[in-house]
N, CA, C, O and CB atoms as a CASP TS submission, in Angstrom:
PFRMAT TS
TARGET T0000
AUTHOR 0000-0000-0000
METHOD Language model
MODEL 1
PARENT N/A
ATOM      1  N   MET     1     123.640  65.616 102.930  1.00  0.00           N
ATOM      2  CA  MET     1     122.530  66.285 103.634  1.00  0.00           C
ATOM      3  C   MET     1     121.302  66.663 102.825  1.00  0.00           C
ATOM      4  O   MET     1     121.282  67.207 101.721  1.00  0.00           O
ATOM      5  CB  MET     1     123.034  67.489 104.237  1.00  0.00           C
ATOM      6  N   PRO     2     120.371  66.306 103.512  1.00  0.00           N
ATOM      7  CA  PRO     2     118.978  67.007 102.639  1.00  0.00           C
ATOM      8  C   PRO     2     118.765  68.120 102.910  1.00  0.00           C
ATOM      9  O   PRO     2     118.890  68.499 104.074  1.00  0.00           O
ATOM     10  CB  PRO     2     117.625  66.475 102.814  1.00  0.00           C
ATOM     11  N   LYS     3     118.383  68.958 101.914  1.00  0.00           N
ATOM     12  CA  LYS     3     118.216  70.257 101.916  1.00  0.00           C
ATOM     13  C   LYS     3     116.570  70.903 101.794  1.00  0.00           C
ATOM     14  O   LYS     3     115.696  70.474 101.041  1.00  0.00           O
ATOM     15  CB  LYS     3     119.103  70.658 100.802  1.00  0.00           C
ATOM     16  N   TYR     4     116.473  71.819 102.569  1.00  0.00           N
ATOM     17  CA  TYR     4     114.624  72.195 103.125  1.00  0.00           C
ATOM     18  C   TYR     4     114.759  73.789 102.970  1.00  0.00           C
ATOM     19  O   TYR     4     115.734  74.422 103.377  1.00  0.00           O
ATOM     20  CB  TYR     4     114.051  71.671 105.272  1.00  0.00           C
ATOM     21  N   TYR     5     113.655  74.343 102.329  1.00  0.00           N
ATOM     22  CA  TYR     5     113.302  75.343 101.988  1.00  0.00           C
ATOM     23  C   TYR     5     111.888  76.130 103.130  1.00  0.00           C
ATOM     24  O   TYR     5     110.821  75.672 103.539  1.00  0.00           O
ATOM     25  CB  TYR     5     113.045  74.969 100.516  1.00  0.00           C
ATOM     26  N   PHE     6     112.429  77.179 103.274  1.00  0.00           N
ATOM     27  CA  PHE     6     111.758  77.924 104.343  1.00  0.00           C
ATOM     28  C   PHE     6     110.555  79.279 103.487  1.00  0.00           C
ATOM     29  O   PHE     6     110.925  80.448 103.380  1.00  0.00           O
ATOM     30  CB  PHE     6     113.242  78.698 105.420  1.00  0.00           C
ATOM     31  N   ASN     7     109.768  79.003 103.198  1.00  0.00           N
ATOM     32  CA  ASN     7     108.910  79.526 102.821  1.00  0.00           C
ATOM     33  C   ASN     7     108.267  80.633 103.178  1.00  0.00           C
ATOM     34  O   ASN     7     107.177  80.065 103.245  1.00  0.00           O
ATOM     35  CB  ASN     7     108.419  78.905 102.772  1.00  0.00           C
ATOM     36  N   THR     8     107.914  82.156 103.574  1.00  0.00           N
ATOM     37  CA  THR     8     106.944  82.777 103.943  1.00  0.00           C
ATOM     38  C   THR     8     106.264  83.513 102.454  1.00  0.00           C
ATOM     39  O   THR     8     106.105  82.822 101.448  1.00  0.00           O
ATOM     40  CB  THR     8     107.458  83.721 105.128  1.00  0.00           C
ATOM     41  N   SER     9     105.934  84.857 102.485  1.00  0.00           N
ATOM     42  CA  SER     9     105.690  85.528 101.874  1.00  0.00           C
ATOM     43  C   SER     9     106.476  85.466 100.304  1.00  0.00           C
ATOM     44  O   SER     9     105.980  85.741  99.212  1.00  0.00           O
ATOM     45  CB  SER     9     105.761  86.445 102.675  1.00  0.00           C
ATOM     46  N   ARG    10     107.955  84.976 100.641  1.00  0.00           N
ATOM     47  CA  ARG    10     108.634  85.242  99.857  1.00  0.00           C
ATOM     48  C   ARG    10     109.280  83.542  99.800  1.00  0.00           C
ATOM     49  O   ARG    10     109.295  82.707 100.705  1.00  0.00           O
ATOM     50  CB  ARG    10     109.455  86.585 100.214  1.00  0.00           C
ATOM     51  N   THR    11     109.684  83.454  98.651  1.00  0.00           N
ATOM     52  CA  THR    11     110.148  82.125  98.313  1.00  0.00           C
ATOM     53  C   THR    11     111.421  81.900  98.633  1.00  0.00           C
ATOM     54  O   THR    11     112.248  82.709  98.211  1.00  0.00           O
ATOM     55  CB  THR    11     110.016  81.830  97.023  1.00  0.00           C
ATOM     56  N   ASP    12     111.833  80.865  99.370  1.00  0.00           N
ATOM     57  CA  ASP    12     113.551  80.806  99.953  1.00  0.00           C
ATOM     58  C   ASP    12     113.980  80.103  98.723  1.00  0.00           C
ATOM     59  O   ASP    12     113.590  78.957  98.502  1.00  0.00           O
ATOM     60  CB  ASP    12     114.014  79.777 101.638  1.00  0.00           C
ATOM     61  N   ASP    13     114.968  80.898  97.705  1.00  0.00           N
ATOM     62  CA  ASP    13     115.910  80.181  97.004  1.00  0.00           C
ATOM     63  C   ASP    13     116.760  79.790  97.230  1.00  0.00           C
ATOM     64  O   ASP    13     117.378  79.073  96.443  1.00  0.00           O
ATOM     65  CB  ASP    13     116.241  80.456  96.343  1.00  0.00           C
ATOM     66  N   ILE    14     117.296  80.178  98.777  1.00  0.00           N
ATOM     67  CA  ILE    14     118.838  79.547  99.004  1.00  0.00           C
ATOM     68  C   ILE    14     118.726  78.251  99.748  1.00  0.00           C
ATOM     69  O   ILE    14     119.544  77.361  99.519  1.00  0.00           O
ATOM     70  CB  ILE    14     119.876  80.572  99.938  1.00  0.00           C
ATOM     71  N   GLY    15     117.550  78.052 100.818  1.00  0.00           N
ATOM     72  CA  GLY    15     117.634  76.583 101.436  1.00  0.00           C
ATOM     73  C   GLY    15     118.668  76.673 102.524  1.00  0.00           C
ATOM     74  O   GLY    15     119.539  77.509 102.766  1.00  0.00           O
ATOM     75  N   GLU    16     118.217  75.290 103.241  1.00  0.00           N
ATOM     76  CA  GLU    16     119.570  75.004 104.255  1.00  0.00           C
ATOM     77  C   GLU    16     119.670  73.497 104.277  1.00  0.00           C
ATOM     78  O   GLU    16     118.605  72.922 104.052  1.00  0.00           O
ATOM     79  CB  GLU    16     119.397  75.615 105.991  1.00  0.00           C
ATOM     80  N   GLU    17     120.588  72.834 104.471  1.00  0.00           N
ATOM     81  CA  GLU    17     121.016  71.506 104.558  1.00  0.00           C
ATOM     82  C   GLU    17     121.203  71.262 106.153  1.00  0.00           C
ATOM     83  O   GLU    17     122.005  71.589 107.028  1.00  0.00           O
ATOM     84  CB  GLU    17     122.381  71.272 103.660  1.00  0.00           C
ATOM     85  N   LEU    18     119.862  70.410 106.025  1.00  0.00           N
ATOM     86  CA  LEU    18     119.961  69.680 107.658  1.00  0.00           C
ATOM     87  C   LEU    18     119.906  67.921 107.826  1.00  0.00           C
ATOM     88  O   LEU    18     119.853  67.110 106.901  1.00  0.00           O
ATOM     89  CB  LEU    18     118.444  70.279 108.620  1.00  0.00           C
ATOM     90  N   PRO    19     119.925  67.738 108.772  1.00  0.00           N
ATOM     91  CA  PRO    19     120.039  65.905 108.856  1.00  0.00           C
ATOM     92  C   PRO    19     118.891  65.433 108.269  1.00  0.00           C
ATOM     93  O   PRO    19     118.915  64.595 107.367  1.00  0.00           O
ATOM     94  CB  PRO    19     120.074  65.138 110.479  1.00  0.00           C
ATOM     95  N   ASP    20     117.906  65.904 108.711  1.00  0.00           N
ATOM     96  CA  ASP    20     116.354  65.163 108.449  1.00  0.00           C
ATOM     97  C   ASP    20     115.119  66.187 108.630  1.00  0.00           C
ATOM     98  O   ASP    20     115.207  67.414 108.668  1.00  0.00           O
ATOM     99  CB  ASP    20     116.063  63.837 109.663  1.00  0.00           C
ATOM    100  N   ASP    21     113.897  65.372 108.737  1.00  0.00           N
ATOM    101  CA  ASP    21     112.965  66.096 108.656  1.00  0.00           C
ATOM    102  C   ASP    21     112.467  66.750 110.055  1.00  0.00           C
ATOM    103  O   ASP    21     111.784  67.774 110.093  1.00  0.00           O
ATOM    104  CB  ASP    21     112.084  65.371 107.998  1.00  0.00           C
ATOM    105  N   ALA    22     112.841  66.122 111.055  1.00  0.00           N
ATOM    106  CA  ALA    22     112.569  66.331 112.453  1.00  0.00           C
ATOM    107  C   ALA    22     114.147  67.711 112.638  1.00  0.00           C
ATOM    108  O   ALA    22     113.930  68.566 113.496  1.00  0.00           O
ATOM    109  CB  ALA    22     112.662  64.389 113.557  1.00  0.00           C
ATOM    110  N   ALA    23     115.046  67.789 112.145  1.00  0.00           N
ATOM    111  CA  ALA    23     115.652  69.003 112.378  1.00  0.00           C
ATOM    112  C   ALA    23     115.047  70.274 111.219  1.00  0.00           C
ATOM    113  O   ALA    23     115.162  71.483 111.422  1.00  0.00           O
ATOM    114  CB  ALA    23     117.317  68.678 112.259  1.00  0.00           C
ATOM    115  N   ALA    24     114.555  69.800 110.297  1.00  0.00           N
ATOM    116  CA  ALA    24     114.041  70.906 109.612  1.00  0.00           C
ATOM    117  C   ALA    24     112.575  71.257 110.229  1.00  0.00           C
ATOM    118  O   ALA    24     112.081  72.273 109.740  1.00  0.00           O
ATOM    119  CB  ALA    24     114.003  70.574 108.050  1.00  0.00           C
ATOM    120  N   TRP    25     111.988  70.760 110.972  1.00  0.00           N
ATOM    121  CA  TRP    25     110.858  71.213 111.970  1.00  0.00           C
ATOM    122  C   TRP    25     111.165  72.131 113.022  1.00  0.00           C
ATOM    123  O   TRP    25     110.648  73.235 113.188  1.00  0.00           O
ATOM    124  CB  TRP    25     110.306  70.102 112.654  1.00  0.00           C
ATOM    125  N   LYS    26     112.237  71.471 113.868  1.00  0.00           N
ATOM    126  CA  LYS    26     113.258  72.677 114.821  1.00  0.00           C
ATOM    127  C   LYS    26     113.654  73.653 114.182  1.00  0.00           C
ATOM    128  O   LYS    26     113.423  74.761 114.666  1.00  0.00           O
ATOM    129  CB  LYS    26     114.615  72.234 115.407  1.00  0.00           C
ATOM    130  N   GLU    27     114.223  73.581 113.166  1.00  0.00           N
ATOM    131  CA  GLU    27     114.815  74.826 112.352  1.00  0.00           C
ATOM    132  C   GLU    27     113.488  75.883 111.893  1.00  0.00           C
ATOM    133  O   GLU    27     113.690  77.091 111.768  1.00  0.00           O
ATOM    134  CB  GLU    27     115.700  74.174 110.810  1.00  0.00           C
ATOM    135  N   ALA    28     112.588  75.480 111.741  1.00  0.00           N
ATOM    136  CA  ALA    28     111.461  76.199 111.356  1.00  0.00           C
ATOM    137  C   ALA    28     110.572  76.709 112.601  1.00  0.00           C
ATOM    138  O   ALA    28     109.844  77.697 112.510  1.00  0.00           O
ATOM    139  CB  ALA    28     110.666  75.315 110.427  1.00  0.00           C
ATOM    140  N   THR    29     110.714  75.872 113.874  1.00  0.00           N
ATOM    141  CA  THR    29     110.053  76.762 115.121  1.00  0.00           C
ATOM    142  C   THR    29     111.008  77.859 115.250  1.00  0.00           C
ATOM    143  O   THR    29     110.526  78.964 115.500  1.00  0.00           O
ATOM    144  CB  THR    29     109.892  75.931 116.677  1.00  0.00           C
ATOM    145  N   LEU    30     112.328  77.754 115.120  1.00  0.00           N
ATOM    146  CA  LEU    30     112.797  78.657 115.518  1.00  0.00           C
ATOM    147  C   LEU    30     113.004  80.006 114.547  1.00  0.00           C
ATOM    148  O   LEU    30     113.034  81.224 114.727  1.00  0.00           O
ATOM    149  CB  LEU    30     113.775  78.126 116.010  1.00  0.00           C
ATOM    150  N   VAL    31     113.116  79.191 113.540  1.00  0.00           N
ATOM    151  CA  VAL    31     112.832  80.521 112.262  1.00  0.00           C
ATOM    152  C   VAL    31     111.471  81.523 112.292  1.00  0.00           C
ATOM    153  O   VAL    31     111.421  82.669 111.846  1.00  0.00           O
ATOM    154  CB  VAL    31     112.636  79.716 110.631  1.00  0.00           C
ATOM    155  N   ALA    32     110.458  80.818 112.899  1.00  0.00           N
ATOM    156  CA  ALA    32     109.231  81.512 112.844  1.00  0.00           C
ATOM    157  C   ALA    32     108.938  82.919 114.152  1.00  0.00           C
ATOM    158  O   ALA    32     108.328  83.988 114.168  1.00  0.00           O
ATOM    159  CB  ALA    32     108.120  80.200 112.994  1.00  0.00           C
ATOM    160  N   GLY    33     109.904  81.999 115.255  1.00  0.00           N
ATOM    161  CA  GLY    33     109.937  82.781 116.122  1.00  0.00           C
ATOM    162  C   GLY    33     110.588  83.883 115.882  1.00  0.00           C
ATOM    163  O   GLY    33     110.244  84.895 116.492  1.00  0.00           O
ATOM    164  N   GLU    34     111.509  83.929 115.082  1.00  0.00           N
ATOM    165  CA  GLU    34     112.518  84.898 114.859  1.00  0.00           C
ATOM    166  C   GLU    34     111.998  85.793 113.794  1.00  0.00           C
ATOM    167  O   GLU    34     112.414  86.951 113.746  1.00  0.00           O
ATOM    168  CB  GLU    34     113.858  84.271 114.487  1.00  0.00           C
ATOM    169  N   LEU    35     111.174  85.385 112.985  1.00  0.00           N
ATOM    170  CA  LEU    35     110.582  86.134 112.013  1.00  0.00           C
ATOM    171  C   LEU    35     109.412  86.895 112.437  1.00  0.00           C
ATOM    172  O   LEU    35     109.034  87.914 111.859  1.00  0.00           O
ATOM    173  CB  LEU    35     110.264  85.339 110.984  1.00  0.00           C
ATOM    174  N   PHE    36     108.779  86.320 113.578  1.00  0.00           N
ATOM    175  CA  PHE    36     107.531  86.957 113.838  1.00  0.00           C
ATOM    176  C   PHE    36     107.845  88.053 114.728  1.00  0.00           C
ATOM    177  O   PHE    36     107.135  89.057 114.793  1.00  0.00           O
ATOM    178  CB  PHE    36     106.488  86.031 114.418  1.00  0.00           C
ATOM    179  N   LYS    37     109.151  87.841 115.586  1.00  0.00           N
ATOM    180  CA  LYS    37     109.489  89.119 116.466  1.00  0.00           C
ATOM    181  C   LYS    37     109.890  90.457 115.885  1.00  0.00           C
ATOM    182  O   LYS    37     109.946  91.601 116.336  1.00  0.00           O
ATOM    183  CB  LYS    37     110.582  88.802 117.314  1.00  0.00           C
ATOM    184  N   ASP    38     110.276  89.611 114.142  1.00  0.00           N
ATOM    185  CA  ASP    38     110.529  90.906 113.222  1.00  0.00           C
ATOM    186  C   ASP    38     109.535  91.876 112.942  1.00  0.00           C
ATOM    187  O   ASP    38     109.763  93.072 112.759  1.00  0.00           O
ATOM    188  CB  ASP    38     110.900  90.543 111.958  1.00  0.00           C
ATOM    189  N   ILE    39     108.130  91.179 112.907  1.00  0.00           N
ATOM    190  CA  ILE    39     107.004  91.783 112.263  1.00  0.00           C
ATOM    191  C   ILE    39     106.392  92.460 113.600  1.00  0.00           C
ATOM    192  O   ILE    39     105.227  92.849 113.513  1.00  0.00           O
ATOM    193  CB  ILE    39     105.972  90.654 111.403  1.00  0.00           C
ATOM    194  N   ASP    40     107.022  92.623 114.745  1.00  0.00           N
ATOM    195  CA  ASP    40     106.253  93.462 116.069  1.00  0.00           C
ATOM    196  C   ASP    40     105.777  94.567 115.571  1.00  0.00           C
ATOM    197  O   ASP    40     106.383  95.475 115.001  1.00  0.00           O
ATOM    198  CB  ASP    40     107.170  93.932 117.353  1.00  0.00           C
ATOM    199  N   GLY    41     104.502  94.441 115.843  1.00  0.00           N
ATOM    200  CA  GLY    41     103.577  96.351 115.370  1.00  0.00           C
ATOM    201  C   GLY    41     103.102  95.880 114.319  1.00  0.00           C
ATOM    202  O   GLY    41     101.899  96.128 114.393  1.00  0.00           O
ATOM    203  N   LYS    42     103.294  95.373 113.418  1.00  0.00           N
ATOM    204  CA  LYS    42     102.801  95.312 112.007  1.00  0.00           C
ATOM    205  C   LYS    42     101.920  94.007 111.876  1.00  0.00           C
ATOM    206  O   LYS    42     101.372  93.860 110.783  1.00  0.00           O
ATOM    207  CB  LYS    42     104.066  95.297 110.934  1.00  0.00           C
ATOM    208  N   PHE    43     101.743  93.200 112.677  1.00  0.00           N
ATOM    209  CA  PHE    43     101.041  92.148 112.773  1.00  0.00           C
ATOM    210  C   PHE    43      99.682  92.566 113.641  1.00  0.00           C
ATOM    211  O   PHE    43      99.707  92.752 114.857  1.00  0.00           O
ATOM    212  CB  PHE    43     101.931  91.046 113.363  1.00  0.00           C
ATOM    213  N   GLN    44      98.515  92.681 112.827  1.00  0.00           N
ATOM    214  CA  GLN    44      97.031  93.188 113.364  1.00  0.00           C
ATOM    215  C   GLN    44      96.289  92.110 113.385  1.00  0.00           C
ATOM    216  O   GLN    44      96.739  91.033 112.995  1.00  0.00           O
ATOM    217  CB  GLN    44      96.245  94.273 112.507  1.00  0.00           C
ATOM    218  N   PRO    45      95.301  92.222 113.749  1.00  0.00           N
ATOM    219  CA  PRO    45      93.999  91.643 113.894  1.00  0.00           C
ATOM    220  C   PRO    45      93.696  91.318 113.173  1.00  0.00           C
ATOM    221  O   PRO    45      93.811  92.222 112.345  1.00  0.00           O
ATOM    222  CB  PRO    45      93.152  92.064 114.223  1.00  0.00           C
ATOM    223  N   GLY    46      93.110  90.146 112.539  1.00  0.00           N
ATOM    224  CA  GLY    46      92.594  89.805 110.863  1.00  0.00           C
ATOM    225  C   GLY    46      93.531  89.455 109.951  1.00  0.00           C
ATOM    226  O   GLY    46      93.270  89.146 108.789  1.00  0.00           O
ATOM    227  N   GLN    47      95.225  89.512 110.704  1.00  0.00           N
ATOM    228  CA  GLN    47      95.997  89.300 109.716  1.00  0.00           C
ATOM    229  C   GLN    47      96.223  87.677 109.857  1.00  0.00           C
ATOM    230  O   GLN    47      96.125  87.291 111.021  1.00  0.00           O
ATOM    231  CB  GLN    47      97.264  90.251 109.781  1.00  0.00           C
ATOM    232  N   GLU    48      96.472  86.782 109.007  1.00  0.00           N
ATOM    233  CA  GLU    48      97.506  85.317 109.028  1.00  0.00           C
ATOM    234  C   GLU    48      99.016  85.527 108.385  1.00  0.00           C
ATOM    235  O   GLU    48      99.280  86.034 107.295  1.00  0.00           O
ATOM    236  CB  GLU    48      96.731  83.964 107.973  1.00  0.00           C
ATOM    237  N   TRP    49      99.747  85.101 109.172  1.00  0.00           N
ATOM    238  CA  TRP    49     101.191  84.846 108.379  1.00  0.00           C
ATOM    239  C   TRP    49     101.502  83.553 108.552  1.00  0.00           C
ATOM    240  O   TRP    49     101.015  83.090 109.583  1.00  0.00           O
ATOM    241  CB  TRP    49     102.466  85.690 108.876  1.00  0.00           C
ATOM    242  N   SER    50     102.138  82.807 107.914  1.00  0.00           N
ATOM    243  CA  SER    50     102.390  81.537 107.835  1.00  0.00           C
ATOM    244  C   SER    50     104.040  81.155 107.365  1.00  0.00           C
ATOM    245  O   SER    50     104.744  82.073 106.945  1.00  0.00           O
ATOM    246  CB  SER    50     101.312  81.030 106.879  1.00  0.00           C
ATOM    247  N   LEU    51     104.623  79.675 107.474  1.00  0.00           N
ATOM    248  CA  LEU    51     105.815  79.696 107.029  1.00  0.00           C
ATOM    249  C   LEU    51     105.761  78.034 106.591  1.00  0.00           C
ATOM    250  O   LEU    51     105.361  77.234 107.437  1.00  0.00           O
ATOM    251  CB  LEU    51     106.957  80.289 108.167  1.00  0.00           C
ATOM    252  N   GLU    52     106.125  77.615 105.412  1.00  0.00           N
ATOM    253  CA  GLU    52     106.030  76.498 104.765  1.00  0.00           C
ATOM    254  C   GLU    52     107.152  76.026 104.782  1.00  0.00           C
ATOM    255  O   GLU    52     108.046  76.826 104.508  1.00  0.00           O
ATOM    256  CB  GLU    52     105.559  76.540 103.632  1.00  0.00           C
ATOM    257  N   VAL    53     107.589  74.496 105.118  1.00  0.00           N
ATOM    258  CA  VAL    53     108.802  73.878 104.721  1.00  0.00           C
ATOM    259  C   VAL    53     108.364  72.907 104.173  1.00  0.00           C
ATOM    260  O   VAL    53     107.451  72.131 104.451  1.00  0.00           O
ATOM    261  CB  VAL    53     109.754  73.563 105.634  1.00  0.00           C
ATOM    262  N   THR    54     109.549  73.030 102.808  1.00  0.00           N
ATOM    263  CA  THR    54     109.400  72.135 101.608  1.00  0.00           C
ATOM    264  C   THR    54     110.947  71.364 101.932  1.00  0.00           C
ATOM    265  O   THR    54     111.897  71.722 102.628  1.00  0.00           O
ATOM    266  CB  THR    54     109.187  73.097  99.879  1.00  0.00           C
ATOM    267  N   ASP    55     110.739  70.292 101.187  1.00  0.00           N
ATOM    268  CA  ASP    55     111.859  69.740 100.975  1.00  0.00           C
ATOM    269  C   ASP    55     112.580  69.911  99.703  1.00  0.00           C
ATOM    270  O   ASP    55     112.126  70.758  98.933  1.00  0.00           O
ATOM    271  CB  ASP    55     111.674  68.593 101.200  1.00  0.00           C
ATOM    272  N   ALA    56     113.866  69.099  99.271  1.00  0.00           N
ATOM    273  CA  ALA    56     114.605  69.606  97.915  1.00  0.00           C
ATOM    274  C   ALA    56     114.219  69.522  96.406  1.00  0.00           C
ATOM    275  O   ALA    56     114.814  70.009  95.445  1.00  0.00           O
ATOM    276  CB  ALA    56     115.745  68.984  97.882  1.00  0.00           C
ATOM    277  N   GLN    57     112.689  68.533  96.450  1.00  0.00           N
ATOM    278  CA  GLN    57     111.791  68.514  95.446  1.00  0.00           C
ATOM    279  C   GLN    57     110.887  69.652  95.723  1.00  0.00           C
ATOM    280  O   GLN    57     110.150  69.943  94.781  1.00  0.00           O
ATOM    281  CB  GLN    57     111.107  67.215  95.332  1.00  0.00           C
ATOM    282  N   ARG    58     110.795  70.217  96.577  1.00  0.00           N
ATOM    283  CA  ARG    58     109.853  71.722  96.838  1.00  0.00           C
ATOM    284  C   ARG    58     108.177  70.719  97.542  1.00  0.00           C
ATOM    285  O   ARG    58     107.015  71.061  97.759  1.00  0.00           O
ATOM    286  CB  ARG    58     109.454  72.989  94.587  1.00  0.00           C
ATOM    287  N   ARG    59     108.936  69.458  97.670  1.00  0.00           N
ATOM    288  CA  ARG    59     107.287  69.081  98.273  1.00  0.00           C
ATOM    289  C   ARG    59     107.457  69.555  99.831  1.00  0.00           C
ATOM    290  O   ARG    59     108.395  69.589 100.628  1.00  0.00           O
ATOM    291  CB  ARG    59     106.768  67.054  98.192  1.00  0.00           C
ATOM    292  N   PRO    60     105.882  69.953  99.861  1.00  0.00           N
ATOM    293  CA  PRO    60     105.411  70.661 101.363  1.00  0.00           C
ATOM    294  C   PRO    60     105.667  69.744 102.733  1.00  0.00           C
ATOM    295  O   PRO    60     105.186  68.611 102.758  1.00  0.00           O
ATOM    296  CB  PRO    60     103.637  70.958 101.330  1.00  0.00           C
ATOM    297  N   LEU    61     106.201  70.093 103.530  1.00  0.00           N
ATOM    298  CA  LEU    61     106.491  68.993 104.620  1.00  0.00           C
ATOM    299  C   LEU    61     105.854  69.496 105.973  1.00  0.00           C
ATOM    300  O   LEU    61     105.486  68.705 106.841  1.00  0.00           O
ATOM    301  CB  LEU    61     108.188  68.730 104.830  1.00  0.00           C
ATOM    302  N   TYR    62     105.762  70.671 106.075  1.00  0.00           N
ATOM    303  CA  TYR    62     105.367  71.656 107.368  1.00  0.00           C
ATOM    304  C   TYR    62     104.644  72.873 106.838  1.00  0.00           C
ATOM    305  O   TYR    62     104.854  73.393 105.742  1.00  0.00           O
ATOM    306  CB  TYR    62     106.753  72.224 108.255  1.00  0.00           C
ATOM    307  N   LEU    63     103.519  73.377 108.005  1.00  0.00           N
ATOM    308  CA  LEU    63     103.135  74.520 107.425  1.00  0.00           C
ATOM    309  C   LEU    63     102.936  75.031 108.843  1.00  0.00           C
ATOM    310  O   LEU    63     102.232  74.392 109.625  1.00  0.00           O
ATOM    311  CB  LEU    63     101.907  74.509 106.309  1.00  0.00           C
ATOM    312  N   ILE    64     103.681  76.438 109.285  1.00  0.00           N
ATOM    313  CA  ILE    64     103.104  76.977 110.657  1.00  0.00           C
ATOM    314  C   ILE    64     102.246  77.896 110.074  1.00  0.00           C
ATOM    315  O   ILE    64     102.436  78.321 108.935  1.00  0.00           O
ATOM    316  CB  ILE    64     104.158  77.667 111.791  1.00  0.00           C
ATOM    317  N   VAL    65     100.884  78.391 111.097  1.00  0.00           N
ATOM    318  CA  VAL    65     100.139  79.528 110.659  1.00  0.00           C
ATOM    319  C   VAL    65     100.016  79.993 111.952  1.00  0.00           C
ATOM    320  O   VAL    65      99.756  79.392 112.994  1.00  0.00           O
ATOM    321  CB  VAL    65      98.806  79.329 109.832  1.00  0.00           C
ATOM    322  N   ILE    66     100.296  81.427 111.671  1.00  0.00           N
ATOM    323  CA  ILE    66      99.228  82.419 113.080  1.00  0.00           C
ATOM    324  C   ILE    66      98.667  83.457 112.601  1.00  0.00           C
ATOM    325  O   ILE    66      99.100  84.356 111.881  1.00  0.00           O
ATOM    326  CB  ILE    66     100.054  83.180 114.462  1.00  0.00           C
ATOM    327  N   SER    67      97.335  83.201 113.209  1.00  0.00           N
ATOM    328  CA  SER    67      96.516  84.039 112.773  1.00  0.00           C
ATOM    329  C   SER    67      95.951  84.837 113.852  1.00  0.00           C
ATOM    330  O   SER    67      96.190  84.422 114.986  1.00  0.00           O
ATOM    331  CB  SER    67      95.626  83.424 112.047  1.00  0.00           C
ATOM    332  N   ALA    68      95.268  85.869 113.743  1.00  0.00           N
ATOM    333  CA  ALA    68      95.196  87.324 114.988  1.00  0.00           C
ATOM    334  C   ALA    68      93.784  87.602 114.850  1.00  0.00           C
ATOM    335  O   ALA    68      93.326  88.115 113.829  1.00  0.00           O
ATOM    336  CB  ALA    68      96.238  89.030 114.585  1.00  0.00           C
ATOM    337  N   LYS    69      92.888  87.189 116.125  1.00  0.00           N
ATOM    338  CA  LYS    69      91.244  88.107 115.822  1.00  0.00           C
ATOM    339  C   LYS    69      91.421  88.714 117.065  1.00  0.00           C
ATOM    340  O   LYS    69      91.934  88.359 118.127  1.00  0.00           O
ATOM    341  CB  LYS    69      89.442  87.141 115.655  1.00  0.00           C
ATOM    342  N   LYS    70      90.737  89.956 116.567  1.00  0.00           N
ATOM    343  CA  LYS    70      89.940  90.635 117.603  1.00  0.00           C
ATOM    344  C   LYS    70      88.742  89.961 118.513  1.00  0.00           C
ATOM    345  O   LYS    70      87.849  89.365 117.912  1.00  0.00           O
ATOM    346  CB  LYS    70      89.368  91.685 116.912  1.00  0.00           C
ATOM    347  N   MET    71      88.713  90.027 119.673  1.00  0.00           N
ATOM    348  CA  MET    71      87.642  89.293 120.785  1.00  0.00           C
ATOM    349  C   MET    71      86.865  90.601 121.342  1.00  0.00           C
ATOM    350  O   MET    71      87.356  91.633 121.800  1.00  0.00           O
ATOM    351  CB  MET    71      88.541  88.324 122.264  1.00  0.00           C
ATOM    352  N   GLY    72      85.363  90.213 121.146  1.00  0.00           N
ATOM    353  CA  GLY    72      84.712  91.209 121.674  1.00  0.00           C
ATOM    354  C   GLY    72      84.179  92.350 121.092  1.00  0.00           C
ATOM    355  O   GLY    72      83.591  93.179 121.786  1.00  0.00           O
TER
END
């Protein structure tokens, strides 16, 4: 089974074995949601947060970016 890594500001050194890229995307959305809940109150307007998914050879597959702006 292929291995995928989920990197934020820290590099994922463990990775996770998943059946395919589609499963890695689904896992990335779940991980992003959970991590974003954990930074509640720490994420402020003007900041950006990202989660990068790479394959076993560390080639980028997906990038989820969340940014916040104060309007007005």
